[in-house]
Structures are given as structure tokens and as C-alpha cells.
matplotlib code that plots the C-alpha trace (Angstrom):
import matplotlib.pyplot as plt

x = [197.0, 195.6, 198.1, 197.3, 196.8, 198.8, 196.5, 193.4, 192.6, 191.8, 188.4, 187.6, 188.2, 185.9, 183.2, 182.8, 180.7, 177.6, 177.0, 180.5, 180.2, 177.3, 179.4, 182.3, 179.8, 178.6, 181.7, 185.4, 187.3, 188.4, 191.7, 195.2, 197.9, 200.5, 203.5, 202.3, 204.9, 205.0, 205.2, 202.8, 200.2, 200.5, 200.0, 196.9, 195.5, 196.1, 194.5, 191.5, 190.8, 187.3, 186.6, 184.1, 185.6, 185.0, 186.4, 189.5, 190.1, 189.9, 192.2, 194.7, 194.9, 195.6, 198.2, 200.0, 200.0, 201.7, 204.3, 204.9, 203.5, 206.4, 205.2, 208.2, 209.3, 211.7, 209.1, 206.6, 209.0, 210.3, 206.7, 205.2, 202.7, 200.5, 200.5, 199.5, 196.7, 195.5, 195.4, 192.8, 194.8, 193.8, 196.5, 196.4, 196.8, 199.7, 201.4, 200.4, 202.0, 205.1, 205.2, 205.0, 207.7, 210.1, 209.2, 210.1, 213.4, 214.3, 212.9, 212.6, 208.9, 209.1, 207.9, 211.4, 211.9, 208.7, 209.0, 209.7, 207.2, 203.9, 200.7, 200.4, 204.1, 203.5, 200.4, 202.3, 205.2, 202.9, 200.7, 203.8, 203.5, 201.1, 198.3, 198.4, 195.7, 194.5, 192.4, 195.4, 197.7, 195.3, 195.0, 198.8, 198.9, 196.4, 197.3, 201.1, 202.3, 199.5, 199.1, 196.4, 194.6, 193.6, 190.1, 189.7, 186.6, 187.6, 186.4, 182.8, 182.2, 183.4, 181.2, 178.2, 178.8, 178.9, 175.7, 174.0, 175.1, 174.7, 172.1, 169.7, 171.5, 170.9, 173.7, 176.2, 178.8, 182.4, 182.6, 179.7, 181.5, 184.7, 182.7, 181.2, 184.6, 186.3, 185.6, 187.4, 190.8, 193.5, 192.1, 190.2, 191.9, 190.5, 187.1, 187.2, 188.0, 184.9, 182.8, 184.1, 183.2, 179.7, 179.1, 180.3, 178.3]
y = [201.8, 204.9, 207.1, 209.0, 212.8, 214.5, 217.5, 215.5, 213.9, 210.2, 210.8, 213.5, 211.1, 208.5, 211.2, 211.5, 208.3, 209.6, 206.2, 206.1, 209.7, 208.6, 205.8, 208.2, 210.5, 207.6, 205.6, 205.6, 203.2, 199.8, 200.5, 199.8, 198.7, 201.4, 198.9, 195.4, 192.7, 191.1, 187.4, 187.8, 189.4, 186.7, 184.1, 186.0, 185.9, 182.1, 181.6, 183.7, 181.7, 180.3, 181.3, 183.7, 186.8, 185.5, 182.1, 183.5, 185.8, 183.0, 180.7, 183.5, 184.3, 180.6, 180.3, 183.4, 182.0, 178.8, 181.0, 183.1, 186.2, 186.2, 185.2, 184.7, 182.1, 180.7, 180.4, 178.7, 176.2, 175.4, 175.0, 171.6, 170.7, 169.1, 172.4, 174.4, 171.9, 172.0, 175.8, 175.4, 175.2, 172.4, 170.0, 171.8, 175.3, 174.1, 173.1, 176.4, 178.6, 176.5, 176.8, 180.6, 180.5, 178.7, 181.1, 184.1, 182.4, 181.7, 184.9, 188.6, 189.0, 192.1, 195.5, 196.4, 193.2, 193.7, 197.5, 197.3, 194.6, 195.4, 194.3, 191.4, 190.4, 190.4, 188.3, 185.8, 185.7, 185.0, 182.5, 180.3, 179.4, 176.5, 177.7, 181.3, 182.0, 185.1, 186.4, 186.1, 187.7, 190.7, 191.0, 191.2, 193.8, 195.9, 195.5, 194.9, 196.6, 199.1, 199.4, 202.0, 200.3, 196.8, 195.4, 192.2, 190.7, 187.3, 188.7, 187.8, 191.0, 193.2, 191.5, 191.5, 195.2, 196.2, 194.3, 195.9, 199.4, 199.2, 196.6, 196.4, 193.2, 191.3, 189.3, 191.0, 189.3, 190.1, 191.9, 194.1, 194.8, 195.7, 198.1, 199.7, 200.0, 201.5, 205.1, 204.5, 204.0, 204.5, 204.3, 201.0, 199.9, 202.8, 202.3, 198.6, 199.6, 201.8, 199.0, 196.7, 199.3, 199.8, 196.0, 195.3, 198.2]
z = [37.0, 38.7, 40.4, 43.6, 43.0, 45.7, 45.6, 46.5, 49.8, 49.5, 51.2, 48.7, 45.9, 47.6, 48.2, 44.4, 44.9, 46.8, 48.5, 49.8, 50.9, 53.1, 54.6, 55.3, 57.1, 59.3, 60.0, 60.9, 58.6, 59.9, 61.6, 60.4, 62.8, 62.5, 63.0, 62.1, 62.4, 59.0, 59.9, 62.9, 60.6, 58.1, 60.8, 62.0, 58.5, 58.3, 61.7, 60.6, 57.5, 57.5, 61.1, 62.6, 64.1, 67.7, 67.0, 65.3, 68.2, 70.8, 68.8, 68.1, 71.8, 72.7, 69.9, 71.0, 74.6, 73.3, 71.6, 74.7, 73.0, 70.5, 67.1, 64.9, 62.3, 65.0, 67.8, 65.5, 64.1, 67.7, 69.1, 69.6, 66.9, 69.6, 71.6, 68.5, 67.7, 71.3, 71.0, 68.3, 65.0, 62.7, 61.5, 58.2, 59.7, 61.8, 58.5, 56.9, 59.7, 59.5, 55.7, 56.2, 58.8, 56.4, 53.6, 55.8, 56.7, 53.0, 51.4, 52.4, 52.6, 54.8, 53.8, 52.8, 50.8, 48.8, 48.4, 44.7, 43.9, 42.3, 44.0, 41.6, 42.1, 45.9, 45.5, 43.3, 45.8, 48.8, 47.1, 46.4, 50.1, 50.6, 52.8, 51.6, 49.0, 47.3, 50.3, 52.7, 50.1, 49.7, 53.5, 53.6, 50.9, 52.8, 56.4, 56.3, 53.2, 53.5, 49.7, 48.9, 46.0, 47.0, 46.5, 48.5, 46.8, 48.3, 51.7, 52.4, 54.5, 51.7, 49.2, 51.5, 52.3, 48.7, 48.0, 51.0, 50.0, 46.3, 45.5, 48.5, 49.7, 46.5, 45.0, 42.6, 40.4, 41.1, 37.8, 38.9, 42.2, 40.4, 38.3, 41.4, 42.9, 39.9, 40.9, 44.2, 42.5, 43.6, 47.1, 47.0, 50.2, 52.2, 50.6, 51.6, 55.2, 55.2, 53.8, 56.6, 59.2, 57.7, 57.5, 61.0, 62.6]

ax = plt.figure().add_subplot(projection="3d")
ax.plot(x, y, z, "-o")
ax.set_aspect("equal")
plt.show()
């Protein structure tokens, strides 16, 4: 596992890759929420699964309205399933956000509770929750735990962004993408945020 060099700025490491250096010159990285609420962020990832950005934002707003703007395990478990479905969640996603709520009540899945877990341990712990797959777990690692070296190749935008930047938009295997990303270690999370920004521009 690569260890961050305290004497080198993360962007300086990424600039060793000339393609990434160009992206850094053009874009600001996709932002991180400085104080994300852990359970709320996991719910957002579940809502976002397999939806376009616009659709996900609309559903998220309606779900948050149903919950009175307070997204906690308690408010989700107390909410009417019908109200959540009417807000745009499928029956399956209602089950998933409830599964996540119960997991948060039973286990400490906060930043503090997972502080001593490796990325792989966190991924295993989260994917025990029915409805939380690898993509959602990696989003949690990046955006809630803010781990520096996560490469979310389950994310379509990251894959398409890498293909556009490194292969003229032609398909690449995940093994090829991992090889491209290897020089970004131990800052693959920041590199991914730059790729998102480039792809969404």
C-alpha cells in the first residue's frame, strides 16, 4: 500500500502524470462536503443508484421533504413506506434505506467507529447491508470517510472519463484502468474527483 509523502503535495504527485496535469490545469476537483452526515450520505448514495444526476436530485429533495429535512435512522424507520415510495423511491430502495438505518443503529458505522478499519474492511462491513454494493461502499469511503486512495471503477463517469482522457473514448478494461491509475497512488480519490470534474464539464 502506498503511503502519502508528507513532503509532497497531492497535486504534485498527480502532476507526474502529464494527462492528469492537464486536467488539474483546467478543472477544480469535484467537491467534498466538509462535514457530511454519515447516515444521510449513505442514504444519498442509495437514492442515487442507477439514476441520472437530475432524477436523483429530484427524488432526493422529495425524500428529504418527507423526512422533514432530518435524515436519520430514526426518521427513516418512522416514516411511512407509502410516503417514501410516493417521493420516488422504489419499493426496493425503501427497503435498502431501512436496512441501512438498522445497521447504523446496531453497529458504529461513523467515521469514528470505522477509523481503524482498512478500506477493504470498511467495504466488507458496508456491503453486509443488503442494498449497499461495492459502488456505494466506495462512495462512502471517498465522501464520508474521505479516504485518500479510493479508485471507484464501479462508477460509470469515472470509467468514461478515464477512457476519454487516456484512450480517445475507446473502451478499456478495468485492469487497464487500474494500471493507468497506479501512478496516482496514494491519491487516487483526488484523481477520481478531477476525472469527475473533467467528465461533467
